C-alpha positions in Angstrom: 2.9 0.9 7.3 1.9 -1.4 4.7 -0.1 -3.3 6.5 0.0 -6.2 3.7 4.2 -6.7 4.5 4.6 -4.0 7.2 7.6 -1.8 6.2 7.8 2.0 7.2 8.9 4.6 5.4 12.3 3.2 6.6 15.1 5.1 4.7 13.3 7.1 2.6 15.1 10.0 0.5 15.0 12.1 -3.0 18.5 12.0 -4.4 20.8 14.2 -3.3 19.2 13.7 0.5 22.2 11.1 1.0 24.4 13.8 1.3 22.7 15.1 4.0 24.8 14.6 7.1 21.9 14.3 9.0 20.4 12.1 6.7 19.1 8.3 8.2 20.7 7.3 4.6 24.6 8.8 5.6 27.0 7.6 4.5 26.5 3.9 4.4 23.4 3.4 2.1 23.2 0.2 3.0 23.2 0.3 7.1 19.8 0.7 9.2 19.5 3.7 10.8 20.3 3.4 14.0 17.1 2.9 16.7 17.0 2.3 20.3 17.0 -0.9 22.5 13.3 -1.5 23.3 11.6 -4.9 25.1 8.7 -5.4 24.6 6.4 -7.1 27.3 2.7 -7.9 27.0 2.1 -9.0 23.8 -1.5 -11.3 23.6 -1.3 -13.1 20.5 -5.0 -12.7 19.2 -6.3 -16.3 18.0 -5.9 -16.7 14.3 -5.7 -19.9 13.0 -4.9 -20.2 9.3 -6.7 -22.6 7.4 -5.1 -25.8 6.0 -5.9 -27.8 3.3 -5.9 -32.0 3.2 -2.4 -31.9 2.4 -1.3 -29.7 4.9 -0.7 -26.5 2.4 -1.4 -23.3 4.8 -3.6 -20.4 4.1 -3.3 -16.9 6.0 -4.7 -14.7 4.0 -8.4 -15.3 4.3 -9.4 -13.1 7.0 -11.2 -9.7 6.9 -7.8 -8.0 6.6 -6.9 -10.0 4.3 -3.6 -11.2 6.2 -1.8 -12.2 8.9 0.7 -10.4 11.7 2.0 -12.0 14.8 0.5 -10.3 17.7 -2.6 -8.0 15.9 -6.2 -8.7 15.1 -7.4 -8.6 12.1 -9.8 -5.4 13.2 -6.5 -3.3 13.8 -4.7 -4.5 10.9 -8.2 -3.3 8.9 -8.2 -0.5 10.9 -4.3 0.8 10.0 -4.8 -0.6 6.6 -7.6 2.2 6.3 -5.9 4.8 8.0 -3.0 4.7 6.1 -4.7 4.3 2.6 -7.3 6.8 3.2 -4.3 9.6 4.5 -2.6 8.5 0.8 -6.2 8.5 -1.2 -6.4 11.8 -0.7 -3.0 13.4 -1.6 -3.5 11.2 -4.8 -6.7 12.9 -5.4 -4.6 16.2 -5.2 -2.0 14.9 -7.3 -4.5 13.6 -10.3 -6.0 17.8 -10.4 -2.7 18.8 -10.3 -1.8 16.1 -13.6 -4.8 17.1 -15.1 -4.7 20.6 -15.0 -1.4 20.2 -17.0 -3.3 17.8 -19.2 -0.6 14.8 -18.0 -0.8 11.5 -18.4 0.4 9.7 -15.7 1.1 6.0 -16.0 2.2 3.5 -12.9 4.2 0.7 -14.4 5.0 -2.0 -12.0 5.9 -5.9 -11.8 8.6 -7.5 -10.2 12.0 -7.3 -10.3 14.2 -8.3 -13.5 10.9 -8.4 -15.6 13.0 -5.2 -18.0 10.7 -2.6 -17.1 13.7 0.1 -17.2 15.2 -1.6 -20.4 11.6 -1.1 -22.0 11.2 2.4 -20.5 14.3 3.7 -22.2 13.5 1.9 -25.1 9.9 3.8 -25.4 11.6 7.3 -23.6 13.8 6.8 -27.1 11.3 6.6 -29.7 9.2 10.0 -27.6 11.7 12.3 -27.5 11.4 15.4 -29.5 7.8 14.0 -30.2 6.4 13.5 -26.6 7.3 15.8 -23.7 8.5 12.7 -21.1 9.2 12.5 -18.1 9.9 10.1 -15.0 10.4 9.1 -11.4 12.1 5.9 -10.9 11.7 3.9 -7.6 13.8 1.7 -6.0 14.9 0.5 -2.1 19.0 1.9 -2.8 20.8 3.3 -5.6 20.1 5.5 -8.4 21.6 3.3 -11.1 17.8 3.7 -13.4 18.1 7.5 -13.0 21.0 7.2 -14.6 20.2 4.8 -17.4 16.9 7.2 -17.4 19.0 10.5 -18.1 21.0 9.5 -20.6 17.9 8.8 -22.6 17.8 13.2 -22.7 14.8 13.0 -20.2 15.0 13.9 -17.1 13.9 12.0 -14.1 14.1 11.5 -10.4 15.4 9.3 -8.1 13.3 7.6 -5.3 14.6 5.5 -2.7 12.0 3.9 -0.3 15.1 2.9 2.0 12.9 -0.8 3.9 10.0 0.5 1.9 8.5 -1.8 -0.9 6.6 0.3 -2.7 6.0 4.4 -3.6 3.1 6.7 -2.2 1.3 9.7 -3.3 3.9 11.9 -0.8 6.5 10.6 -2.4 5.9 11.4 -6.1 4.0 15.0 -5.3 7.7 15.2 -4.1 9.4 14.1 -6.6 7.3 16.2 -9.4 8.1 19.6 -7.6 11.9 18.5 -9.1 10.5 17.8 -13.1 9.9 19.8 -15.9 6.5 18.4 -16.6 5.1 19.9 -20.0 1.7 20.1 -21.0 -0.1 17.2 -22.7 3.8 15.1 -21.9 3.6 11.4 -20.2 5.1 11.2 -16.9 6.3 7.8 -16.4 6.1 6.1 -13.0 8.8 3.1 -12.2 7.5 1.7 -9.1 9.6 -0.4 -6.6 10.1 -4.0 -8.0 7.0 -5.9 -6.2 4.2 -7.5 -7.1 2.2 -7.0 -3.9 2.0 -3.4 -2.0 2.2 -1.2 -5.3 -0.8 -2.7 -5.7 -3.2 -0.7 -3.2 -1.2 2.0 -3.6 -2.7 4.7 -5.5 -0.4 8.0 -6.6 -2.7 9.6 -8.8 -1.8 7.5 -12.5 -4.6 7.3 -14.7 -3.4 3.5 -15.4 -1.7 0.6 -13.8 0.8 -1.0 -16.0 1.8 -5.0 -15.3 5.3 -6.1 -17.1 5.4 -9.6 -17.4 8.3 -11.4 -18.6 8.4 -14.5 -20.3 11.2 -15.3 -18.3 9.0 -15.3 -15.2 6.2 -18.1 -14.5 2.9 -17.6 -16.4 0.9 -18.3 -13.7 2.2 -15.4 -12.0 -1.4 -12.7 -12.8 -2.9 -15.8 -10.5 -0.6 -15.7 -7.8 -0.5 -12.2 -7.9 -4.3 -11.5 -8.2 -4.3 -7.8 -7.0 -2.1 -6.2 -9.2 -3.5 -7.8 -12.1 -7.1 -7.1 -11.1 -5.9 -3.3 -10.7 -3.8 -3.0 -13.8 -5.5 -1.5 -17.2 -2.4 -3.2 -19.5 -0.7 -6.1 -19.3 2.6 -6.1 -21.2 4.3 -9.3 -21.5 7.3 -8.8 -22.3 10.6 -10.8 -23.3 9.1 -12.2 -26.3 12.2 -12.7 -28.1 13.3 -15.3 -25.5 9.9 -17.5 -26.0 11.8 -20.1 -28.9 14.7 -20.9 -25.6 11.8 -21.4 -23.1 9.0 -23.1 -21.4 6.6 -20.8 -21.7 2.9 -21.1 -22.7 1.7 -17.5 -23.5 -2.3 -18.7 -24.1 -1.9 -20.0 -20.2 -0.5 -17.0 -19.0 -3.7 -14.4 -21.2 -6.0 -16.6 -20.1 -4.8 -16.2 -16.3 -4.7 -12.5 -16.1 -8.2 -12.4 -18.0 -9.8 -14.8 -15.2 -8.4 -12.6 -12.5 -8.9 -8.8 -14.8 -11.5 -9.4 -18.2 -11.3 -6.0 -18.9 -7.1 -6.2 -19.4 -5.6 -4.9 -22.8 -2.5 -7.2 -23.2 0.4 -6.6 -25.7 3.6 -8.8 -26.3 6.3 -6.9 -26.4 10.4 -7.9 -26.6 12.2 -4.1 -25.9 15.4 -5.0 -26.9 14.3 -6.4 -30.4 11.2 -3.8 -31.0 8.2 -6.1 -31.1 5.3 -5.0 -29.9 7.2 -1.8 -29.4 4.5 0.0 -32.3 1.6 -1.3 -30.6 2.8 0.1 -27.3 4.0 3.6 -28.5 0.1 3.3 -30.0 -1.3 2.1 -26.7 0.5 5.4 -25.6 -0.7 8.2 -27.9 -4.5 6.6 -27.7 -4.1 7.3 -23.6 -2.3 10.4 -23.5 -4.9 12.3 -26.5 -7.3 10.3 -23.7 -6.1 12.4 -20.4 -6.3 15.6 -22.8 -10.4 15.6 -24.2 -10.8 14.4 -20.3 -9.3 17.4 -19.1 -10.6 19.9 -21.9 -14.3 18.7 -21.0 -14.2 16.3 -24.4 
């Protein structure tokens, strides 16, 4: 489970499982799996008080676990988180070793919903087609829509649906890549579930996290979701072609991102108009060469 939001595996399946009559997904993809009725008794809520400002604002993230769950102590949340992340990190290291053996550049694309990740990815794949072998793992809670869009570019893709889960994990990536033709010295793009919270904590075996932020969102997103931007190597500020029509301060956004991560690289891109795409492709090539060089002992 995720101690940040409490999500579990839910109806997780890899594309094709929805046709399994014994799958929790069954024939109604948006219906939750049946569960037995349970009665909870004897629950004691540990003492925990949020911090309160003079204006009455409440802050629940000040405890040792950095979050709050009704009926659970900070110590217990930490124990669960450490246990889950330890198992995930072991699998992630196995994924990383496998990718390194094939000199694969693996990128974890993260963002909130609607940032333009899939459009950025499809435009990138069109430009790389015939030059660099690519493959994609698509993460969403439901539907196979994005994987279908990726396949239209001629790129192999596997959809991983997480059901009630709000992020991909290392086991899901391991399962998905077994179904993908990964070529040596290629690029594996992982498009994570739209969420700027939980994916920050889960290592998938990638080389880098790439945070995609669109100018149709607030420029203070890096301050609101600092863990994600602190964990990312690159921030792509997408949809810059819309700047003339919006009240978005680019300089403030960049300053906020570097406030939480002074080393973060930043590219301004319009996936639909092509602005900044050459710089993005150049960054990809630099990372791909670095991955191959590191594997070869360079």
